[in-house]
N, C-alpha and C positions, 0 to 999 in steps of 0.2 A: 345138823352137824353135831357129832358127839363132842362133849366137853372133855379135853385131855388134861388130866391132872398129873403132876409128877408122881412117880412111884414112891411109895413110902419105904420100899426096900433099898433105895439108893441112899447112901450116907456120905457125908463129906469126908474127905480123906483125913485120917487121924494126924494130928500135929505131933511131931517128935520134939518133946521139950529139950532134949539134949542137943538138937540141931541148932537151936538159937545160941547156945553157949559155945559151939565149936568155932574156934578161930583158925582160919586157913592161913598157912604161912604165906608171907608176901613173896611173890615171885620177883626176882630181880629183872629189871628192864634189860632186854637182850642188847648186847653190844654189837650184834650182827646187823650189818646194813641190809636193808631189804630193797628190792626193786618193786615199786608199786605202780601198776598201770592204772591211770585215772582217766575215766571217760567223763566228759562234761560238755556243756554248750559252747558254741563259738559265735553266738549271736550277740550283736551289739545291744540288743534290747533285753538281755538277761536282767531280771530284777536285782536291785542292789543288795538285798538280803542274801541271795545266792552268791553273789560276787564276794561279799564279805566272808562267808563261810569257806568258799573256795580259796581265798587268799590265806585264811587261817590254816587250812589243810596244807597248802604248799609250804607255809612257814613251819608248821609242826613237823612235816616230813623232813624238811631241811635241817632243822635243829636236832633231829634225832638221827641224822646221818643216813637217811634213806634216799634213794633215787626216785624221782618223780618222772614217770614216762607217760606222755600224752600225745594228743594229735597236733600239738603246736599251734592251736588256734590263736589268732591275732586279737580276739575279743572274747567276751563271755567268760564262763567259768574257767576255761583252759588258760586264757591270758591272765586272769586274776590269780589263779593257782601258781602260775609260773612267776608272777611278780612276787608273791609271797615266798616262794622257794628261793628266788634271788635275794630277797631281803634277809632270809635266814642263811645265806651263803651255801645253798644246797646244790645238789647235782640234778640237772634236768636233761631228759632225753626227749626231744620232739620228733615225731614221725609224721611226715607229710607225704603226699603222693606227688609225683612229678607233674600231674595234670594241674596242680594248684600253683606250680612255680612257672610263672609266665613273665615275660618282659613287662616291667611297669607295675607288677603286683606288689603288695605289701611284704612279700617274702624276700624280695631282692631289691636292691637299689639300681642295679644295672642288668639284672636277669642273667648274670654269668655264674658259672660253676667252676670248681677247682678240678684238678686232674682226676680225682676220685669220684666225681659226679655230685659232690656235696655243694650246697648253696654257698657261694663265696661271700655274699653280702646278705646275711639273713635278717629277718625281722628284728627290731631293736632288742627285744627281750633275750634273744639268742646271741646277742653281742656282749652280754654281761655275764659275770659269774662263771660257774662251771657248767657249761651247757654243750650239748651235742645236738645237731639237727641232722636227721637221717631222711633221705629222699627215697621213697619206695617207687619201684617201677611196675610195669604190667598194664594190662588192658582194663583192669578194674581195681577195686580197693582191697582185694584179698591179700595181696602181699603186705600192704600197710597194716591190715588187721593182724596178720601173722607177726609182723615186727613189733607191734604194740605189746602183745602178750608174751612174746618170746622171753623166757627167763624170769617172768613175773612171779613174785612170791605172794602177791595179793592184787586184787582188782577192786577199785572203788568207782562207783557210778554216781555222778552228780547230775543235777538237773541240766 
């Protein structure tokens, strides 16, 4: 097998001494509220380190006046993120599919809906703060996926 040596013709890129002294102007933090779609786990066995970071993300989004849109999970990163957003007095939009809203589930206390088809007694995190719970219909999860990203300015994916 031939011994491959790096070519002596290749040189490291030249460093620009002026680049180190260039000071970029600080950009002001946008006062524009963003709609941020956040995907994350809904498992009760999500590691604590992930839950902590998800909570921080929710809190940061809230304190910067951004809306956190997610799948409204009752556990895992989604729940922790929503709790952080509530703590920061933020806006949360949860999007679930009607197949997950059944009598006796953790999404409703009585399994009832209002006249618009929204869950009348949502999961506790959606009874606090500035929250909206949207129930998607359809035979599969495509409508839910569409509603999650609709109007999103950014997408964040958590474990």
